[in-house]
C-alpha positions as CSV (number, residue, x, y, z in Angstrom):
1,M,-11.2,11.3,9.7
2,Q,-10.8,14.5,11.6
3,H,-8.7,17.3,10.9
4,D,-6.0,18.1,13.8
5,F,-6.4,21.9,13.8
6,N,-3.4,22.1,16.9
7,K,-0.9,21.6,14.1
8,P,-1.1,23.7,11.1
9,S,-0.9,21.2,7.6
10,H,2.2,23.2,6.5
11,V,4.3,22.0,9.7
12,T,4.0,18.3,8.8
13,S,7.8,17.2,8.1
14,V,8.6,15.5,4.2
15,E,9.5,12.4,6.2
16,E,5.7,12.0,7.4
17,V,4.3,13.2,3.9
18,N,7.0,10.7,2.3
19,Q,5.6,7.4,4.7
20,K,1.9,8.5,3.8
21,K,2.8,8.5,0.0
22,R,5.0,4.9,0.8
23,L,2.9,3.0,2.5
24,P,-0.2,2.6,0.0
25,V,2.3,1.5,-2.7
26,Y,3.9,-1.4,-0.5
27,M,0.2,-2.6,0.0
28,L,-0.6,-2.7,-3.5
29,I,2.7,-4.5,-4.1
30,L,1.6,-6.8,-1.8
31,V,-1.9,-7.6,-3.1
32,G,-0.3,-7.6,-6.5
33,L,2.4,-10.3,-5.7
34,F,-0.3,-12.2,-3.5
35,L,-2.9,-12.3,-6.2
36,L,-0.5,-13.3,-8.7
37,S,0.9,-16.1,-6.7
38,L,-3.0,-17.4,-6.4
39,F,-3.3,-17.0,-10.1
40,V,-0.2,-18.9,-10.6
41,Y,-1.0,-21.6,-8.3
42,M,-4.6,-21.7,-10.0
43,L,-3.0,-21.9,-13.0
44,A,-0.6,-24.8,-12.4
45,D,-3.3,-26.7,-10.6
46,W,-5.8,-26.4,-13.9
47,V,-2.7,-27.7,-16.1
48,K,-1.9,-30.8,-14.5
């Protein structure tokens, strides 16, 4: 990832920083829910 020298890093708005921090959390939650549902599905199939 190249650094944008046209815009100093301290100028970035608070909203941008929050958005960058928030996105990975959403991804982790989505992946976690997917894995959990997959695990529950496999477990239910195995119990039968």
